[in-house]
C-alpha positions in Angstrom: 0.0 0.0 0.0 1.4 3.4 -1.0 1.1 6.5 1.1 -2.2 7.5 -0.5 -3.7 4.1 -0.7 -6.8 3.4 1.5 -6.6 -0.4 1.5 -7.5 -3.1 -1.1 -8.6 -1.9 -4.6 -12.3 -1.3 -5.3 -11.9 -4.0 -7.9 -12.5 -6.5 -5.1 -16.1 -5.4 -5.0 -16.3 -6.3 -8.7 -14.8 -9.7 -7.8 -17.5 -10.2 -5.1 -20.2 -9.5 -7.7 -18.6 -11.9 -10.2 -18.5 -14.7 -7.5 -22.2 -14.0 -6.8 -23.2 -14.2 -10.5 -21.0 -17.3 -11.1 -22.8 -19.1 -8.2 -26.2 -18.7 -10.0 -24.7 -19.8 -13.3 -23.2 -22.9 -11.7 -26.6 -23.5 -10.0 -28.4 -23.6 -13.3 -25.8 -25.8 -15.0 -25.8 -28.2 -12.0 -29.6 -28.6 -12.1 -29.7 -29.0 -15.9 -27.0 -31.7 -15.8 -28.2 -33.7 -12.8 -32.0 -33.4 -13.2 -31.8 -34.4 -16.9 -29.9 -37.5 -15.9 -32.4 -38.4 -13.2 -35.4 -38.4 -15.6 -33.6 -40.8 -18.0 -33.4 -43.4 -15.2 -37.2 -43.8 -15.1 -38.5 -46.7 -17.2 -41.7 -45.7 -18.9 -44.5 -48.1 -19.7 -47.7 -47.4 -21.6 -50.6 -49.4 -20.1 -53.0 -51.3 -20.1 -50.5 -53.9 -21.2 -47.3 -55.7 -20.3 -43.7 -54.6 -20.4 -40.3 -55.8 -19.3 -38.4 -53.9 -16.6 -34.7 -54.2 -16.2 -34.0 -53.5 -12.5 -30.3 -53.0 -11.9 -30.3 -53.0 -8.1 -32.2 -54.7 -5.3 -34.4 -52.7 -3.0 -37.6 -50.6 -3.0 -39.1 -49.2 -6.3 -41.9 -46.8 -6.9 -44.4 -46.9 -9.8 -45.3 -43.4 -10.7 -48.4 -42.4 -12.7 -47.3 -39.8 -15.2 -50.4 -37.8 -16.0 -48.3 -35.4 -18.1 -45.8 -37.3 -20.2 -44.1 -37.9 -23.5 -43.3 -41.3 -24.9 -41.7 -41.4 -28.3 -43.5 -38.7 -30.3 -46.8 -39.0 -28.4 -47.9 -36.6 -25.7 -50.1 -37.8 -22.9 -52.3 -35.7 -20.7 -54.6 -37.9 -18.7 -55.5 -35.9 -15.5 -54.1 -36.4 -12.0 -56.6 -39.0 -10.9 -55.7 -42.7 -11.7 -59.0 -44.6 -11.4 -59.1 -48.3 -10.9 -55.8 -49.4 -12.6 -54.3 -52.6 -11.1 -50.6 -53.4 -11.3 -48.6 -56.6 -10.9 -44.9 -57.3 -11.0 -43.4 -60.8 -11.8 -39.9 -62.0 -11.8 -39.0 -63.4 -15.2 -36.2 -65.5 -13.7 -38.4 -67.4 -11.1 -41.9 -66.7 -12.3 -42.8 -65.5 -8.8 -45.1 -62.5 -8.3 -43.7 -59.6 -6.4 -46.0 -57.9 -3.9 -47.3 -54.6 -5.1 -49.0 -52.1 -2.8 -50.4 -48.6 -3.0 -47.7 -46.1 -2.0 -47.8 -44.9 1.5 -45.5 -41.9 1.0 -46.9 -39.0 -1.1 -44.4 -38.0 -3.8 -44.7 -36.1 -7.0 -42.6 -34.4 -9.6 -42.7 -32.1 -12.6 -39.7 -32.2 -14.8 -38.9 -31.7 -18.4 -42.5 -31.7 -19.6 -43.3 -34.7 -17.4 -45.4 -34.7 -14.3 -46.0 -37.7 -12.1 -47.3 -38.9 -8.8 -46.4 -42.0 -6.7 -49.0 -44.7 -7.2 -47.5 -48.1 -6.1 -44.5 -49.5 -4.3 -42.8 -52.9 -4.6 -39.5 -54.4 -3.5 -37.1 -56.9 -5.2 -34.5 -59.0 -3.5 -32.2 -59.3 -6.6 -31.6 -57.3 -9.8 -32.8 -58.7 -13.1 -35.6 -58.8 -15.6 -39.2 -58.3 -14.3 -42.5 -58.1 -16.0 -44.9 -55.2 -15.2 -48.5 -55.7 -16.1 -51.3 -53.2 -15.6 -55.0 -53.4 -16.4 -58.4 -52.2 -15.4 -60.8 -54.5 -13.5 -62.8 -56.8 -15.7 -65.7 -55.1 -17.3 -64.2 -51.7 -17.0 -62.5 -49.6 -19.6 -60.0 -46.8 -19.1 -57.6 -44.6 -21.1 -54.0 -45.5 -22.0 -51.7 -44.0 -19.4 -48.0 -43.8 -18.7 -46.4 -45.4 -15.8 -42.7 -44.8 -14.8 -40.7 -47.0 -12.6 -37.7 -45.8 -10.6 -35.7 -46.2 -7.4 -35.2 -43.2 -5.2 -36.2 -40.8 -8.0 -37.9 -38.1 -5.9 -35.2 -38.3 -3.2 -32.7 -37.8 -6.0 -34.5 -34.6 -7.1 -34.6 -33.2 -3.6 -30.9 -34.0 -3.1 -30.0 -32.4 -6.4 -32.0 -29.2 -5.6 -30.4 -28.9 -2.2 -27.0 -29.4 -3.7 -27.7 -26.6 -6.1 -28.9 -24.4 -3.3 -25.7 -25.1 -1.4 -23.7 -23.8 -4.5 -25.8 -20.6 -4.5 -25.6 -19.9 -0.8 -21.9 -20.8 -0.8 -21.2 -18.3 -3.6 -23.4 -15.7 -1.8 -21.4 -16.2 1.4 -18.1 -15.9 -0.4 -19.2 -12.8 -2.2 -20.4 -11.1 1.0 -17.2 -12.1 2.7 -15.0 -10.6 0.0 -17.0 -7.4 -0.1 -17.1 -7.1 3.7 -13.4 -7.8 4.2 -12.6 -5.3 1.4 -14.7 -2.6 3.1 -13.3 -3.2 6.6 -9.7 -3.1 5.3 -10.3 0.1 3.4 -11.9 1.8 6.4 -9.0 0.6 8.6 -6.5 1.9 6.1 -8.3 5.2 5.8 -8.3 5.7 9.5 -4.6 4.8 9.7 -3.8 7.3 7.0 -5.7 10.0 8.8 -4.0 9.2 12.1 -0.6 9.6 10.5 -1.4 12.8 8.8 0.1 15.7 10.7 -1.4 19.2 10.3 1.2 21.9 10.9 0.2 25.4 12.1 0.6 28.2 9.6 3.9 30.1 9.7 3.5 33.7 10.6 
């Protein structure tokens, strides 16, 4: 610092603003990359009908009803209420049925033009090929709808969003710290400069 300096350069305030903006940019990129990857992990099935599921890990899975969805080139918009649809899951390796029950935890999502709500839960002991079948009770008719099967999907969304918010608040904290430290050092330097300045009386 030279004799006339009053602490760190004002450019540090610009650095603080740059860190703040960069945080929001990284937040957007983080969500775009991670949320897009999550939606691709859901296996979509158009029902009534049967379809094969390739489940890569053991554990609990949720069957979501996608009332707003896109499969191939077709757009589905079937309303939030899923009336009367019955689902069954069977292991293709053993032929045994896997218990399927209505979901007990409310979960929903809206992502990339797709909106869904948790409908059924089931659990598998080993990874492999499974058959999902869904139909309306005998004697009843219903529309074609889209089901999506995934493991920990909504939890993944929540974790990703909180991870993005951590980036934003971290950048905000860093920006505030840079600006505050710069301000305090400039105030301290100005006071030190004033303290060292000696005013001599005029010479008569």
